[in-house]
C-alpha positions in Angstrom: -171.8 135.6 -132.8 -168.0 135.4 -132.4 -166.2 138.1 -130.4 -163.5 140.2 -131.9 -159.9 139.1 -131.4 -159.0 142.8 -131.0 -158.3 143.7 -127.4 -158.3 147.0 -125.5 -156.2 146.4 -122.4 -156.9 149.8 -120.7 -160.6 148.9 -120.7 -159.9 145.7 -118.8 -157.5 147.1 -116.2 -158.3 145.5 -112.8 -157.7 148.5 -110.4 -157.9 147.5 -106.7 -157.3 149.6 -103.7 -156.0 146.8 -101.5 -153.3 145.2 -103.7 -152.1 145.0 -107.3 -154.8 144.0 -109.7 -154.3 141.1 -112.1 -156.4 140.1 -115.1 -155.8 137.4 -117.8 -156.5 138.6 -121.3 -155.5 135.3 -123.1 -154.3 131.9 -122.0 -153.2 128.7 -123.8 -150.8 125.9 -123.1 -148.1 128.0 -124.7 -148.8 131.6 -123.7 -150.4 133.7 -121.0 -151.1 137.4 -121.6 -152.3 139.5 -118.7 -152.5 142.9 -117.1 -151.0 144.0 -113.8 -152.6 147.2 -112.5 -150.8 149.2 -109.7 -152.2 152.1 -107.8 -149.5 154.4 -106.3 -147.5 152.6 -103.7 -148.4 149.1 -104.7 -145.9 146.5 -105.7 -145.4 142.9 -106.9 -142.7 141.3 -104.7 -139.5 139.9 -106.3 -140.1 136.4 -107.5 -139.0 134.1 -110.4 -140.5 131.6 -112.7 -138.8 128.3 -113.4 -139.0 127.3 -117.0 -140.8 130.5 -118.1 -139.7 133.8 -119.6 -141.7 136.9 -118.7 -142.2 140.1 -120.7 -143.3 143.4 -119.2 -144.6 146.2 -121.4 -145.6 149.5 -119.7 -148.9 150.7 -121.2 -149.5 153.7 -118.8 -147.5 155.3 -116.0 -144.1 154.8 -114.7 -142.5 152.6 -112.0 -139.4 150.8 -110.9 -138.8 147.3 -112.2 -136.6 145.1 -110.2 -134.5 142.4 -111.9 -131.5 140.4 -110.8 -130.8 142.9 -107.9 -131.1 146.0 -110.2 -133.7 148.8 -110.0 -134.7 149.8 -113.5 -137.0 152.9 -113.9 -139.5 152.4 -116.7 -142.3 154.4 -118.2 -145.1 154.0 -120.8 -143.8 152.5 -124.1 -140.9 150.7 -122.6 -140.4 146.9 -122.3 -138.4 144.5 -120.2 -137.8 140.7 -120.5 -137.1 138.6 -117.4 -135.6 135.3 -118.6 -136.3 132.0 -117.0 -135.3 131.8 -113.4 -134.2 135.5 -113.1 -135.7 137.2 -110.0 -138.0 140.2 -110.9 -140.7 142.4 -109.5 -142.4 145.8 -109.9 -143.0 148.8 -107.6 -145.2 151.7 -108.4 -143.3 154.5 -106.6 -145.0 157.2 -108.6 -148.0 159.3 -107.8 -150.0 158.0 -110.7 -151.4 154.6 -111.8 -149.1 152.1 -113.5 -150.6 149.6 -116.0 -148.4 146.8 -117.3 -149.0 144.2 -120.0 -147.4 140.9 -119.0 -146.6 137.9 -121.2 -145.5 134.5 -119.8 -144.2 131.8 -122.1 -144.8 129.0 -121.8 -148.0 129.6 -119.7 -147.9 128.5 -116.1 
């Protein structure tokens, strides 16, 4: 029996107490779709991807997204795109969990 193509990201959130949780929801040669799950105080250090664009979509919570030296507060329902080679990162400086859908194209 084939599984449904419909996904429920909240049900697959990889919460961890020691560091940001990461889960891959879909991957092909062209696209990677994943989840980043941040407990309060957790972060993903500033980094960049050569030859890839990255999209962040906040599913739940709020945090500070770092891009090209700027601090951008974001909350559920908001989206940010980090183009190829632009330094970016995420910090959950709130008191609640932060769940972010991430899309990388092309896939790493």
